[in-house]
C-alpha positions as CSV (number, residue, x, y, z in Angstrom):
1,M,28.7,5.0,53.4
2,R,29.5,2.7,50.3
3,A,29.0,4.4,46.7
4,I,30.0,3.5,43.2
5,T,32.3,6.3,42.3
6,V,34.8,7.2,38.9
7,R,37.7,9.6,39.2
8,D,39.3,9.4,35.5
9,R,37.5,10.7,32.4
10,D,39.5,8.6,30.4
11,A,39.3,5.0,31.9
12,G,35.9,4.3,30.8
13,P,33.9,1.9,33.1
14,A,37.4,0.5,34.5
15,G,37.5,3.4,36.3
16,L,34.5,2.4,38.6
17,S,35.1,1.0,41.9
18,L,33.4,0.5,45.0
19,E,34.6,2.4,48.1
20,E,33.4,4.3,50.8
21,I,32.8,8.0,50.8
22,P,31.1,10.6,53.3
23,H,27.2,10.6,53.7
24,P,25.4,13.4,51.5
25,H,24.3,16.8,52.9
26,A,20.7,17.6,52.9
27,A,20.9,21.3,51.4
28,E,18.0,23.5,51.5
29,N,14.8,22.0,49.5
30,D,16.8,18.8,49.4
31,V,15.9,15.2,50.2
32,V,18.3,12.7,51.4
33,V,16.9,9.2,49.8
34,R,17.9,5.7,51.5
35,V,18.3,4.3,47.9
36,H,16.8,0.9,47.7
37,A,17.1,0.5,43.9
38,A,19.0,2.6,40.9
39,G,19.0,3.2,37.7
40,F,22.1,4.4,34.9
41,T,22.9,5.3,31.4
42,P,25.8,3.4,29.9
43,G,27.0,6.5,28.3
44,E,26.4,9.0,31.2
45,L,30.4,8.6,31.3
46,D,30.9,10.4,28.6
47,W,28.2,13.4,29.7
48,P,29.9,16.8,31.1
49,G,28.0,16.7,34.2
50,T,29.3,13.5,35.3
51,W,32.9,15.2,35.8
52,T,31.9,19.1,36.7
53,D,29.4,20.8,38.3
54,R,27.2,23.7,37.4
55,A,29.8,26.3,37.4
56,G,32.6,24.0,35.3
57,R,34.3,22.8,38.1
58,D,35.9,19.4,38.6
59,R,34.0,17.4,41.1
60,T,35.5,13.9,41.4
61,P,35.0,11.9,42.6
62,S,31.8,11.4,41.0
63,V,29.2,8.9,41.9
64,P,27.4,7.9,38.6
65,G,23.3,7.1,37.9
66,H,20.4,9.4,37.9
67,E,17.1,7.2,38.9
68,L,16.5,6.1,42.2
69,S,13.8,4.8,44.2
70,G,13.9,4.3,47.9
71,T,12.8,6.1,51.5
72,V,13.3,9.4,52.6
73,A,16.0,9.4,55.5
74,E,16.4,13.2,56.1
75,L,14.6,16.5,54.8
76,G,17.1,19.7,54.2
77,Y,15.9,23.2,55.8
78,G,12.7,24.4,54.1
79,T,12.0,20.7,52.2
80,T,7.6,20.3,52.2
81,G,5.6,18.0,50.5
82,L,7.7,14.8,51.8
83,S,7.9,13.2,55.1
84,I,10.6,10.8,56.8
85,G,10.4,7.4,56.2
86,Q,8.2,8.0,52.8
87,R,8.2,5.5,49.6
88,V,9.8,7.7,46.4
89,F,11.3,7.9,43.4
90,G,12.8,10.1,40.8
91,L,15.6,11.6,39.5
92,A,19.2,13.2,40.6
93,D,20.5,16.3,39.5
94,W,22.9,15.5,36.2
95,T,25.6,18.1,38.3
96,R,25.6,16.3,41.4
97,D,26.6,12.8,43.1
98,G,23.8,10.4,41.7
99,T,22.1,7.1,42.9
100,L,24.6,4.2,42.5
101,A,25.2,4.9,46.5
102,E,23.7,4.1,49.8
103,Y,22.1,7.6,50.2
104,T,21.7,10.1,47.8
105,A,20.9,14.1,47.8
106,V,18.1,15.0,45.4
107,E,16.1,18.3,45.3
108,A,12.8,17.6,46.7
109,R,10.7,18.8,43.7
110,N,12.6,15.9,41.5
111,L,10.8,13.4,43.4
112,A,7.5,11.8,43.3
113,P,5.8,9.5,46.1
114,L,5.7,5.9,45.1
115,P,2.8,3.6,45.9
116,A,3.4,0.5,48.1
117,D,2.1,-1.9,45.4
118,I,5.5,-1.3,43.1
119,D,8.5,-2.6,43.4
120,H,11.4,0.0,44.1
121,T,13.2,-2.2,41.1
122,V,10.6,-1.5,38.7
123,A,9.9,2.1,39.9
124,A,14.0,2.5,39.2
125,A,13.5,1.8,35.6
126,L,10.5,4.1,35.4
127,P,12.3,8.0,35.7
128,I,14.5,8.9,33.0
129,S,12.7,6.5,30.3
130,G,9.4,7.1,31.5
131,L,9.7,11.1,31.4
132,T,11.9,11.1,28.0
133,A,9.0,8.7,26.2
134,W,6.5,11.2,27.7
135,Q,7.9,14.3,27.0
136,A,9.5,13.1,23.4
137,L,5.8,11.9,22.2
138,F,3.6,14.2,23.6
139,D,5.3,17.9,25.0
140,H,7.7,17.7,21.9
141,G,5.9,15.7,19.2
142,R,2.3,16.9,19.8
143,L,1.2,12.9,19.2
144,T,-2.2,13.0,19.3
145,T,-4.6,10.0,19.0
146,G,-5.2,8.6,15.0
147,Q,-2.3,10.1,14.5
148,T,0.9,7.6,13.6
149,V,4.4,7.3,15.2
150,I,7.7,5.9,14.5
151,V,10.0,4.6,17.3
152,H,13.1,3.8,16.7
153,G,15.0,1.4,19.4
154,A,11.7,0.3,20.1
155,A,12.8,-2.3,22.6
156,G,15.4,-0.4,24.8
157,G,14.4,1.3,28.1
158,V,13.0,4.4,26.5
159,G,11.3,2.9,23.1
160,S,9.7,0.4,25.1
161,I,7.9,2.5,26.9
162,A,7.2,4.4,24.2
163,V,5.4,2.0,22.3
164,Q,3.1,1.6,25.3
165,L,2.4,5.3,25.7
166,A,1.7,6.1,22.3
167,R,-0.4,2.9,22.1
168,G,-2.6,3.6,25.1
169,A,-3.1,7.5,23.3
170,G,-4.7,5.8,20.3
171,A,-1.8,6.2,18.2
172,R,-0.4,3.8,15.2
173,V,3.0,2.6,16.2
174,V,5.5,1.4,14.3
175,G,8.5,-0.1,16.4
176,T,12.2,-0.4,15.0
177,G,15.3,-2.5,16.2
178,R,17.1,-5.5,15.6
179,A,15.6,-8.3,13.8
180,A,15.0,-10.4,17.5
181,D,13.7,-7.5,19.0
182,R,10.6,-8.1,17.0
183,D,8.1,-10.0,19.1
184,R,8.9,-8.5,22.2
185,V,8.3,-5.1,20.3
186,L,5.2,-6.2,19.0
187,A,3.7,-7.9,22.5
188,L,4.2,-4.5,23.3
189,G,1.5,-3.3,21.6
190,A,3.4,-1.9,18.1
191,D,1.1,-2.4,15.0
192,A,4.3,-2.9,12.8
193,F,8.0,-3.9,13.2
194,L,10.3,-2.8,10.9
195,D,13.9,-4.4,11.1
196,L,16.7,-1.8,10.8
197,E,19.7,-4.2,10.3
198,H,18.1,-5.4,6.9
199,G,16.7,-1.9,6.1
200,E,12.7,-2.8,6.6
201,A,13.1,0.9,7.7
202,E,13.2,2.4,4.6
203,N,9.9,1.4,3.1
204,A,8.1,2.6,6.4
205,G,6.2,5.6,5.0
206,Q,5.8,8.8,6.8
207,A,5.0,9.4,10.1
208,D,3.3,12.4,12.2
209,V,5.7,11.6,14.5
210,V,9.5,10.1,14.3
211,F,11.0,9.6,17.7
212,D,14.5,8.3,17.7
213,V,17.1,7.0,20.4
214,I,19.8,5.6,18.4
215,G,21.1,8.6,16.1
216,G,24.0,8.3,13.4
217,E,22.9,6.9,10.4
218,V,19.3,6.3,11.6
219,L,18.6,9.7,12.8
220,A,20.2,10.6,9.4
221,R,17.6,9.0,7.4
222,S,14.8,9.9,9.9
223,A,14.1,13.3,8.5
224,A,12.7,11.6,5.2
225,L,10.1,9.7,7.1
226,V,8.1,12.6,8.9
227,R,5.1,13.6,6.5
228,P,4.9,17.5,6.0
229,G,3.8,19.3,9.2
230,G,5.1,16.3,11.5
231,T,8.1,16.0,13.8
232,L,11.3,14.7,14.4
233,V,12.4,14.1,17.7
234,T,15.6,12.8,19.5
235,I,17.8,12.7,22.5
236,A,20.6,11.3,20.6
237,A,22.2,14.5,19.2
238,P,21.1,18.1,17.1
239,P,19.4,16.6,13.7
240,E,21.3,17.6,11.1
241,V,18.7,16.9,8.2
242,R,15.5,18.7,8.9
243,P,12.0,17.0,7.9
244,E,10.7,18.9,4.7
245,G,7.6,21.0,5.8
246,G,8.2,19.4,9.6
247,R,10.0,20.3,12.9
248,A,13.1,18.9,14.3
249,V,13.6,18.5,17.9
250,F,16.4,17.8,20.3
251,F,15.8,17.7,23.8
252,V,17.1,16.4,27.1
253,V,14.7,15.1,29.8
254,E,13.3,17.4,32.4
255,P,12.1,16.5,36.2
256,D,8.6,16.6,36.4
257,R,6.4,15.2,40.0
258,A,3.0,15.7,38.7
259,R,4.2,13.3,35.7
260,L,6.6,10.6,37.3
261,A,2.9,10.3,39.6
262,D,1.0,9.8,36.4
263,L,3.6,7.3,35.4
264,A,3.1,4.9,38.8
265,E,-0.2,5.1,38.7
266,R,-0.2,3.6,34.9
267,V,2.4,1.0,36.1
268,R,-0.3,0.2,38.9
269,D,-3.3,-0.4,37.2
270,G,-1.6,-2.1,34.1
271,R,-1.5,0.1,31.5
272,L,2.4,0.5,31.5
273,R,5.0,-1.9,32.1
274,P,9.1,-0.9,32.4
275,L,11.0,-3.8,31.0
276,V,13.4,-4.7,34.0
277,G,16.2,-7.3,32.7
278,A,19.4,-7.7,35.2
279,V,19.0,-7.1,38.7
280,R,22.6,-6.6,40.3
281,P,24.0,-5.4,43.4
282,L,25.7,-2.4,43.9
283,A,29.2,-4.4,43.9
284,E,28.4,-5.3,40.2
285,A,27.6,-2.2,38.7
286,P,30.9,-1.5,37.2
287,A,30.7,-4.6,35.2
288,A,27.0,-3.7,34.1
289,F,28.5,-0.7,32.6
290,A,31.0,-2.7,30.5
291,P,30.5,-1.7,26.6
292,G,28.7,-4.4,24.7
293,R,26.5,-5.9,27.2
294,R,22.7,-5.9,25.3
295,T,20.5,-7.4,27.8
296,P,16.5,-7.4,27.1
297,G,15.4,-4.6,29.5
298,R,17.1,-2.3,32.3
299,T,19.6,-3.6,34.1
300,I,18.7,-2.2,37.3
301,I,21.1,-2.3,40.5
302,Q,19.8,-3.2,43.8
303,V,21.1,-1.1,46.8
304,R,19.6,-2.7,49.5
305,P,16.6,-5.6,49.8
306,N,12.9,-4.0,49.5
């Protein structure tokens, strides 16, 4: 099968190439998915799991990408709950070959059924962004109706979904980002927008939950934006500054079949809209990793026609 592979840790996106590799094997409780569309995170070439397996052994050449939408092609021994030909979407394991390939082996528990009226390119933009946003706001941030949340990077893949979920939960939402993102973030349902490039976030006041996806100086300044008893949640790095009288949480997203199914229903009834930007063929995936690329919405790789 065709897949995007990477062999050299130091080469960056220039080390990505399209080549023929063996068809994946369906291990116990696995599913082999015939991939229609895949999502990726540009920074994953820096993740340890891209280069080593769970035992720390080198596993190159590796296939990047961890989000997918497609159909079930094979079932491993003991796999239940899914059937051949079924439409599914979800997450690939961090330390196994990923989704920028024509076929991918995935643990069955990491996949959810995909309704027929959701396009594969939309579904591929949902797993990491949707689960990350939900877990940040509600599992770790404990956001409830009537509270205020500040979402840093509100126009990005994760941030845009966080804005919509928080708004749907009855929270007051303040989004931050670049000035060019203002109209997009407000259209998603944010009550206010603050321009990070011009220091507007310094006057944001305090919130019950601050969700950061940016890191660096933005994360360092975020502790002061959390009111006593509130929570700073980030996926960028463990916070060095903790909120006074509050909590600080750094986490990595976890698969959740039931929540994926719930997110899909929200997409179906119009309560949630993943922002899909460019849709590119598999052969163009290496170029999509190039640093400095900034396009509205997620870039999705269309592996085969829907």
